[in-house]
N, C-alpha and C positions, 0 to 999 in steps of 0.2 A: 504493499498498499503504500505511494507515493504521492497521494496526497489529503491536504488536508481540512477539519473541520471548521469552522470558522461562523459570528455571525454574520447576518446582512447587515448590511450597512450601504448608504445614503446610496453610494455610487455604483452598487451593483442590483440597485432596483427598479433601472430602464433595462437592465440584459431579463435580469428574472422574471420580469412582467413579460416581457417577449415572450418566451418560453412558455408565463402560462397563459396565455390566450394561446397560443399554439398548441397546449395539451387541453385546455379548457377551454378554450373560445373565448374569455372572460378575465378580466382579473377579480370580476364576481362570483364569490365561490360559496355554493349552497349545501349549510351541513345542518340536517336533522332541524330541517324547514327556517334555518338561519343564514342572512346573507352575511359574509363577510366579503371587506376589501383587501387581499391580497398584499396590494400597496403599501397598506396602512398598516400591515401586522410580522408580530418578530419572526427571525426566522434564522433559520441556519442555513450558510452553501458548504458542498468539498467544492477543493477548488485544488489541482493543481500546476504551477509557473503561471499564476493566471487565470489560467480560464475557470470557468464555473460546469465544473462534474454531474453536480448535482443537487437539489437541493430540497428545504422542508419550512411550511410556515405553520405556526401553531398559534395558539390562543390558550392562559393560564385561565383558570374560574377556580374557587374555589377549593383551590391546594391538588387540581389537579391541569393537566396538559391535553388540549384538545386539539391533535392534530386537522392542522385544513387541506393539508399538498401534501406529497412526498414523492419529488421526480428525482429518475438517475437516468442522466444521460446518457451513460456507457452503463450494458448490460452485464451481470455475473462480476462485479470487482468488488461486490460487497457496501459499494458508495450507499447505498438505500437505506441497510444496515449500520454503517457506521452512522450516519445523521440520527437515525433511533436512539441509539447509545451512548 
């Protein structure tokens, strides 16, 4: 594993939003009948040499993490699992 897991920062949001729109059709995601704007959510990214390999958006509620999105742009490399850990 040569990638790193880091928080999503302001400069990442444009690139990640484009991927979210490609995968889900919109930056607004409906989970359990509630709409979330992924551009406003905290998240994590997997990065290798400046390239985003995957990401996860979440929300914390009542001491629980709700995962809103998770995406791995390179399959079979453990990126999704690393984002969850």
